N, C-alpha and C positions, 0 to 999 in steps of 0.2 A: 552849614557845610555842604558844598556841592560835590556830588559823587558822579563821576562820568560813566560808570557802568553798573549794571545790576548787582554784581558781586560786591563791590565796595559799598553800595547802598545797603545791601543785605547785612553787612557787618556793622553799619552805622546805626541801624534801627534795632529796637528791642525785638525779641522773638514773637511777641503778641502785641496787638493794638492796631487800631484803624489807620489806614493811609488815605490820602486824598489825591485825586487826579485832576489835572487842569488842562483844559483845551483853550489856549490863549488865542483870541482873535483880536482884530483891530478895534472892534466895536463892543464885543462881549467876552466874558470868560466863563466857560462851562466848568462846573464843579461836580465831581462825583466822589463818593466815599466808599470805603470797604467796611466790612464787618471786622470785629476784633480778631477773628481767626484768619483773616485775609484770604477768604475763599471767593467772595462775591463782591463785585463793584456795583454800586447803585447810584444812578444819576441823582443829583441833589438839587441844584439850582443854576441859573444863569445870571451872572452879575453884569449889569450894564457898565461898561468902562467909563470912567471920568478922568481922574488924575491918578498917577501911580499911588500916591499916599492913601487916597480913599479906597482904591481897589485893594491894596495890600491890607489896609485896616479891616475890610470886610473878610478877606481871606483868613487873616489871623484870628478874627472873631469866630469864624466857622471852625478853625483848627482847635481853638481853645474850648469851644462849646462841645465839640465831638471828641476831644482828647486824641487828636491826630498825632501820629508818631513820625510821619514823613510825607513829603510831597513829591508827586510825579508830574512833570510838565511834558506835554506833548511837543515833540520836536518836529516841526514841519519840513522834513527833508524833501529835496527835489526827487523826482522819480528815478533819476540816475544815481541817487545816493549822495549827491553833493549837497552842501549847505548853501543856502541863499540868504537874502536879506531878512526873511522872516525867522530863520534859525538864529541869526545874529540878534534879532530883537528879543527872541525867547531867552537866549542866554543872558542878555543884558537884564531882562526882567528877573531872572533867577539870581544874578549877582546883586541886584538891588534888594531883592527879597531876603537874601542871605544876611544882609546887614541888619535886618529887623527881627530875625528869628534864629534859634539854635536848631530848628528842625532840619534833618538831612533832606536834601533836594536832589533829585535825579531827573533824567530825561528818558523818554520812550518815543521811538520812531512812530509818528502818527500818520504816516502815509496811508491814505484811503480810509481812515477812521470815520471821517464825515460821510463818505460814500456808504460805508457799512451801516452807520447810524441811520442814514436816509433810507436805505433798503429795509432795515428792520421796521422803521416807522411806516413805510409804505405797506409792508406785509401785515402790519397791525391795523391797516386801513385808517391811519391817522389823517385828519384833514390837513390841508395845506397850511392853514393859519396855525394850527396846533403844532405842526412839524417845525415851522419857523420859530415858535416859542421854545421848543425843547431840544432842537437839534444839537446845540452846543453842549448841553450837559449830558446828553446821550452819547455824543462823541467822546466826552471826557470819561464816561463809563467804559467805552471801548479801550481807551488809552490805559486806564487804570487796570482793567481786566487783563490786558496783555502783560503788564508787569507782574500782576499777581500770579498769573499762570507761569511766568518765567521764574519767579521766586519759589513757587511750589515745585517746579521741575528741578531747580538747583538744590532744594532741600532733599529731594528723593535721591539725587545722585551724589550727595555729600557723604 
């Protein structure tokens, strides 16, 4: 089930259990997971993209192994807030993934998540080679943490 906003996603997932965040790129998919209480996002791995079926199989394997309750896909909006071809590609990925799993899927605006991840890695004095290896799943962590913070805020105001 695809949920187009955090409120409908919050209703579709159980109150506890880990979530996964995805930073979809054309070459890689960054994956991050949360703890069961949904307070902290942790970068997990970067999947080298091959074919959709193989990529989806690896993602669903991670979801099953970590008992994931929902998926958050970074939506690469343009800086003016409009949706371009990459957003259409992300939404198509979600529609195809929806056919393979019952997990609720939502989107989170990922504008500048890679920039934030790059800055964090630079501040940590990470080598250029290591940054290239981890940037995608660190960006996925930023995407997931954004949604986790939003869900926590929604819970406090409910």
